[in-house]
C-alpha positions as CSV (number, residue, x, y, z in Angstrom):
1,M,74.9,100.7,102.9
2,L,77.9,102.0,100.7
3,F,79.0,104.6,99.2
4,A,76.9,104.3,95.5
5,T,79.3,104.5,92.3
6,P,78.6,108.2,89.9
7,I,77.0,107.8,86.8
8,P,79.8,109.4,84.5
9,T,80.0,112.4,82.9
10,S,80.0,113.0,78.9
11,E,83.3,114.5,80.2
12,E,84.5,112.0,82.3
13,I,84.0,109.2,79.7
14,G,86.1,111.3,77.7
15,V,88.8,111.5,79.9
16,I,88.2,107.7,81.2
17,D,88.9,107.1,76.5
18,G,92.0,109.4,76.9
19,I,93.0,107.4,79.8
20,D,93.0,103.9,78.5
21,D,94.1,105.6,74.7
22,L,97.1,106.1,77.1
23,R,97.5,102.3,78.2
24,R,97.3,100.9,75.3
25,R,100.1,103.0,74.2
26,L,102.1,102.2,77.1
27,S,101.2,98.1,76.8
28,Y,102.3,98.8,72.9
29,A,105.1,100.2,74.0
30,T,106.2,98.2,76.7
31,S,105.9,94.4,74.5
32,G,108.4,92.3,72.3
33,P,111.8,91.9,73.0
34,L,112.5,94.7,74.5
35,R,115.6,94.2,76.8
36,W,114.7,97.6,79.1
37,T,111.7,96.5,80.0
38,G,113.0,94.9,83.0
39,L,114.2,98.3,83.9
40,L,111.2,99.9,84.4
41,R,108.8,96.9,85.7
42,R,111.0,96.4,88.8
43,S,112.0,100.4,89.3
44,T,107.5,101.0,88.9
45,F,106.1,97.5,90.8
46,A,109.1,99.0,93.7
47,R,107.9,103.0,93.0
48,A,104.7,101.4,94.1
49,V,105.7,99.8,97.1
50,R,107.4,102.9,98.4
51,G,105.0,105.4,98.0
52,S,102.1,103.3,99.5
53,N,103.8,103.0,102.7
54,S,105.1,106.4,102.6
55,I,101.7,107.6,102.5
56,E,101.8,105.5,106.1
57,G,105.3,107.5,107.1
58,Y,107.9,104.1,106.1
59,N,109.9,105.7,104.1
60,V,112.4,104.3,102.1
61,T,115.3,104.6,99.5
62,L,114.1,103.5,96.0
63,E,116.8,101.2,95.9
64,D,115.8,99.4,99.3
65,A,112.6,99.8,97.9
66,I,114.3,97.4,94.3
67,A,115.5,94.9,97.2
68,A,112.8,94.0,98.7
69,A,110.7,93.9,95.3
70,E,113.7,91.4,94.9
71,G,113.6,90.0,98.0
72,E,117.3,91.4,98.7
73,E,118.9,93.0,102.2
74,P,118.7,96.9,102.6
75,L,120.8,99.8,102.3
76,D,119.6,102.0,104.7
77,A,115.9,101.2,105.8
78,E,114.8,101.3,109.9
79,H,113.6,98.0,111.1
80,E,109.9,99.2,111.1
81,A,110.2,100.7,107.5
82,W,111.6,97.9,106.4
83,A,109.3,95.5,107.4
84,A,106.3,97.3,106.6
85,V,108.1,97.8,103.5
86,V,108.4,93.8,103.2
87,G,105.4,93.4,104.5
88,Y,103.6,95.2,101.7
89,R,105.6,93.7,99.0
90,N,104.8,90.5,99.9
91,A,101.1,91.1,99.8
92,M,101.2,93.0,96.1
93,T,103.6,90.1,94.9
94,Y,101.2,87.8,95.8
95,V,98.1,90.4,94.1
96,L,100.3,90.5,91.1
97,Q,100.3,86.6,90.9
98,L,96.5,86.4,91.4
99,A,96.1,88.9,88.3
100,D,95.5,86.3,85.7
101,D,93.9,83.1,88.1
102,P,91.5,81.9,85.9
103,H,89.4,81.1,88.3
104,F,90.0,84.1,90.7
105,S,87.1,85.7,93.4
106,Y,87.2,88.1,95.7
107,S,86.4,87.1,99.2
108,E,86.1,88.0,102.7
109,G,89.1,85.5,102.7
110,L,91.1,87.4,100.5
111,L,91.2,90.1,101.9
112,R,92.4,89.1,105.9
113,S,94.7,87.6,103.9
114,L,96.2,90.1,102.4
115,H,95.7,91.8,105.6
116,Y,97.8,89.7,107.3
117,M,100.6,90.0,104.7
118,M,100.9,93.2,105.0
119,L,101.0,93.7,108.9
120,H,102.3,90.2,110.0
121,Y,105.5,91.6,111.9
122,D,103.3,93.4,114.0
123,L,100.3,90.9,115.9
124,S,99.6,93.9,118.2
125,K,97.9,95.2,115.0
126,H,95.3,92.3,114.9
127,P,96.7,91.0,111.6
128,G,94.4,89.5,109.4
129,K,91.1,89.7,111.9
130,W,88.8,92.9,111.2
131,R,89.1,95.3,113.8
132,P,87.6,94.6,117.3
133,G,85.9,97.8,118.5
134,L,85.7,101.7,117.1
135,I,88.5,103.3,115.5
136,Y,89.7,107.3,114.5
137,V,92.2,108.3,112.6
138,R,94.2,111.3,113.9
139,N,95.5,114.5,112.4
140,E,99.5,113.5,113.8
141,Q,100.2,117.0,114.1
142,T,96.8,118.4,116.3
143,G,95.9,115.2,117.6
144,A,92.2,116.6,116.4
145,V,90.2,112.9,114.9
146,V,90.0,113.7,111.2
147,Y,87.8,111.2,110.6
148,E,85.1,108.3,112.7
149,G,84.6,104.6,111.3
150,P,81.6,102.8,111.4
151,D,80.7,101.3,114.4
152,A,82.7,98.1,114.6
153,E,79.7,95.0,114.6
154,K,78.7,96.5,111.0
155,V,82.2,95.9,109.1
156,P,81.1,92.2,108.0
157,Q,78.0,93.2,106.5
158,L,79.5,96.2,104.9
159,M,82.8,93.7,103.5
160,G,80.4,91.3,102.8
161,E,78.5,94.2,100.6
162,L,82.0,95.3,98.9
163,I,83.4,91.7,98.3
164,D,80.0,91.9,95.6
165,F,80.1,94.8,94.3
166,L,83.6,93.8,93.4
167,N,82.8,90.5,91.7
168,K,80.4,92.2,89.3
169,T,81.0,92.9,86.5
170,D,78.4,96.0,84.6
171,G,79.9,97.5,82.3
172,T,81.7,100.5,84.9
173,S,85.3,101.5,84.1
174,V,87.8,99.4,86.2
175,M,89.2,102.7,86.3
176,V,85.6,103.7,88.2
177,R,85.4,100.0,89.9
178,A,88.3,99.9,91.3
179,A,88.2,103.4,93.2
180,M,85.1,102.6,94.0
181,G,86.3,99.7,95.4
182,H,89.0,101.2,97.3
183,L,87.6,104.4,98.4
184,N,85.2,101.9,100.3
185,L,87.2,100.0,101.6
186,A,89.5,103.2,103.4
187,M,86.4,104.5,104.5
188,T,84.3,100.9,106.2
189,H,88.4,101.3,108.3
190,P,87.8,97.0,109.0
191,F,91.2,97.0,110.4
192,S,92.8,98.4,113.5
193,D,95.6,99.2,111.0
194,G,96.9,98.9,107.6
195,N,93.9,100.3,105.8
196,G,95.4,102.6,103.3
197,R,97.5,100.3,102.6
198,M,95.1,97.7,101.9
199,A,92.3,100.6,100.4
200,R,95.4,100.8,97.7
201,G,96.6,97.0,97.0
202,L,93.0,96.0,96.6
203,Q,92.2,99.3,94.2
204,T,95.7,97.6,92.3
205,L,94.7,94.7,92.1
206,V,91.0,95.7,91.0
207,L,93.5,97.1,88.3
208,A,95.8,94.2,87.7
209,R,92.6,92.0,86.7
210,E,91.9,94.0,83.5
211,G,94.8,92.6,82.1
212,I,95.1,95.2,79.4
213,L,99.0,96.1,80.6
214,M,101.2,94.6,82.8
215,P,100.3,94.8,86.0
216,Q,103.3,96.2,87.5
217,F,102.1,99.4,85.5
218,C,98.2,99.4,86.6
219,S,98.9,101.0,90.4
220,I,98.6,104.3,91.1
221,E,100.2,103.8,94.0
222,E,103.4,106.2,93.0
223,Y,101.0,108.9,92.5
224,L,99.0,108.6,95.5
225,G,102.8,109.0,97.6
226,R,103.6,112.2,95.8
227,N,100.3,113.8,96.0
228,T,99.6,112.5,99.5
229,Q,98.2,115.9,100.6
230,E,95.9,115.8,97.3
231,Y,95.1,112.6,98.7
232,Y,93.8,113.0,102.3
233,G,92.0,116.2,101.3
234,V,89.5,114.4,98.6
235,L,88.8,111.1,101.2
236,A,88.3,114.1,103.4
237,E,85.9,115.9,101.9
238,V,84.2,113.2,100.9
239,G,84.2,111.0,103.8
240,A,83.5,115.0,105.9
241,G,85.0,113.2,108.8
242,G,83.1,109.8,109.6
243,W,80.9,107.2,107.7
244,H,78.4,109.0,105.2
245,P,78.0,106.7,102.0
246,E,74.9,108.9,101.3
247,R,78.0,111.5,100.4
248,D,78.7,111.8,96.5
249,A,81.9,110.1,95.8
250,R,82.0,112.0,91.8
251,P,85.0,113.5,93.6
252,W,86.9,110.4,94.3
253,V,86.5,108.9,91.1
254,R,87.4,112.4,89.4
255,F,91.3,112.3,91.5
256,C,91.8,108.8,90.6
257,L,90.5,109.5,86.7
258,T,93.7,112.2,86.7
259,A,96.0,110.3,89.1
260,H,95.5,107.5,85.8
261,F,96.3,109.8,83.3
262,R,98.9,111.7,85.0
263,Q,100.8,108.2,86.1
264,A,100.4,106.8,82.0
265,S,101.5,109.9,81.1
266,T,104.8,109.6,83.0
267,L,105.2,105.7,82.2
268,L,105.4,106.8,78.8
269,R,107.6,109.4,79.3
270,R,109.3,106.6,81.3
271,T,109.6,104.5,77.8
272,R,110.6,107.0,75.4
273,E,114.0,108.0,78.6
274,I,114.9,104.1,78.7
275,Q,114.9,103.2,74.6
276,R,117.3,106.2,74.6
277,V,119.4,105.6,77.7
278,W,119.9,102.4,76.7
279,D,120.5,102.8,73.2
280,E,123.0,105.5,73.3
281,L,124.6,102.7,75.8
282,E,124.8,100.3,73.1
283,V,127.0,102.3,71.5
284,E,129.5,103.2,74.5
285,A,129.2,99.7,75.4
286,K,130.3,98.9,71.2
287,R,132.8,101.2,71.1
288,R,134.7,99.9,74.0
289,Q,134.6,96.5,73.1
290,L,133.0,96.3,76.5
291,P,130.2,92.6,76.8
292,E,126.0,94.0,75.7
293,R,125.1,92.3,79.7
294,L,127.5,94.9,81.3
295,I,124.4,97.6,80.0
296,F,121.9,96.8,82.2
297,A,124.3,97.8,85.6
298,L,125.1,100.3,83.5
299,A,121.3,101.7,82.8
300,D,120.7,101.4,87.0
301,A,123.0,103.4,87.9
302,A,122.5,106.3,84.6
303,F,118.5,106.2,86.5
304,G,120.0,107.4,89.7
305,L,120.0,103.6,91.4
306,R,123.0,102.4,93.3
307,V,124.3,99.4,91.6
308,R,124.9,95.8,93.2
309,N,126.6,92.4,93.0
310,S,122.9,90.5,94.1
311,T,120.7,93.5,91.7
312,Y,123.4,93.1,88.3
313,R,124.0,89.4,88.9
314,S,119.7,88.7,89.1
315,A,119.5,91.6,86.3
316,A,122.2,89.9,83.8
317,E,121.4,86.4,85.1
318,V,125.1,85.3,85.5
319,S,127.0,84.1,88.1
320,E,128.4,86.3,92.0
321,N,132.1,86.0,90.2
322,V,130.8,87.1,86.9
323,A,129.3,89.8,88.6
324,S,132.3,90.4,90.6
325,R,134.4,90.9,87.0
326,D,132.0,93.0,85.5
327,L,131.3,95.0,87.6
328,K,135.3,95.7,89.1
329,L,135.3,96.0,84.8
330,L,132.8,99.3,84.8
331,V,134.7,100.7,87.8
332,D,137.8,100.1,85.5
333,A,136.6,101.4,82.5
334,G,135.5,104.7,84.4
335,L,131.5,104.1,84.0
336,L,130.9,103.0,87.4
337,I,132.0,104.6,90.3
338,P,132.2,102.4,93.7
339,H,131.3,102.9,97.4
340,G,131.1,100.8,100.6
341,E,133.4,97.2,101.0
342,R,132.4,93.5,100.9
343,R,128.5,93.0,101.5
344,G,128.0,96.8,101.8
345,R,129.4,98.1,98.0
346,S,127.1,99.3,96.0
347,Y,128.3,101.3,92.3
348,V,126.7,104.8,91.3
349,A,127.1,106.1,87.4
350,S,130.1,108.3,86.8
351,E,130.0,111.4,85.5
352,L,129.9,110.0,81.3
353,I,127.0,107.8,82.3
354,R,124.9,110.3,84.1
355,S,125.8,112.9,80.9
356,I,123.4,110.1,78.8
357,R,120.9,110.2,81.3
358,E,120.9,114.1,81.0
359,R,120.5,114.3,77.5
360,A,117.6,111.5,77.9
361,R,116.0,114.1,79.7
362,E,112.2,114.9,79.3
363,P,110.3,117.8,80.8
364,R,107.5,116.6,83.0
365,V,104.5,117.2,82.6
366,H,101.7,117.4,85.0
367,E,98.1,118.4,82.7
368,D,95.3,118.2,84.2
369,P,92.7,115.8,81.5
370,F,89.7,118.0,83.4
371,A,90.7,121.2,81.7
372,P,89.1,123.0,78.8
373,G,90.7,121.9,75.6
374,S,93.1,119.3,77.4
375,D,91.8,116.3,74.5
C-alpha cells in the first residue's frame, strides 16, 4: 500500500490551472531562435543539480555546477561534493534524454540504474541495489531518529506498486503525479543512501515526460534547495516519523504546487531580465564594434558567473585560440576582469557590465498561490 493521491479540491484545481498558464507562458517565452536561451537553460539545469545536492550537504558554486553539467573540471569543489554532483549530473542528463523517448516506460531497472549513476563513486552505499536492511534518518544535530523506513523485505513490492502507479495515466495532473512519485519513493526509502536525490530526480523525470516545457525547465529542485527546512518539515508532517501510507498526502501536494508556482514565476522573471541584459549588451557591443559572439561571455559575467575559456568557447562555438583572443579583447576593453593564471584563469564582470545587470533586475516576489485573492 502506497500513499494515496488526494482528490484535488476546487481551490487546488484553480492553482493547477494557474501554474499551467505560467508554464505555457514560459514555453512561449523560451521558444524560437533566441540566443540567450542557452544561458537560461544551462544555468537552470545547473541550479537544479546544485539545489538537489545542497539538500544532502554537498555544496558547490553555481559555476562548478555548470562545469559539472558541461563535463568541465571544477574551480572550487571538494572531492566528495564534486563526485556527488557529477553523479547526479549523469543521472539527470539521462533523465533529459528520456523526456521524449517514444518507447519509454518506468521500471525497476530504470530506477536502480539512475541510483547507480548517482552513487557509483561509493560502492559501500550499494549503488543500484535495494537496501539490505532497516534504514533510519537521524537529525544530524541531535542524533535523534526522525524517520524509520518500512522493512527491507517490503521494498520490492512497494517499488513494484510505485512503478505500476507511474505507468498508469488516469487524468491526474502531471504535477500531482510527480509529487506522489517523489513522496512514495522518499517514504519507502528503498536505497541505503541517496533516497532524497532519487525522489527528486524521479519527480523531474515525470514532469519532463509531459512535454510542455523544455525538460530543463520542469524541475522544482532549485526551489527545494532554497527551501530545505520547509521541504523537510512537510515530509515530516506527512510521514509522522515512519512508514504511514494511511496518512493524508495533501499537505505535500499543496507544498509541491506552491513550489511549481514560484519556480515558474522565477523562471519567467529571469527570461525578462536576461532579455533586457542581452539587448543592452548588444547595443554596447555594436557601439564598440565588437564581434556579436562576445555577448555570450559578457552575459554570463553579467549574471555573476565566472567565465572560463572552456565555457565561453562551448557557448560561442569557437576554438580555444579564438576564445583566448576574444576574452583578451574583452579584458582590454575593460568589460571583463581576469583572475588567476593559466588553467585556473577565469573572468568576472567589470563595473559597467554589473551596472547593466542591475538595471535589468526585477524585485523578487514570493506569492502564495493558495492565499485568498492570489488569482
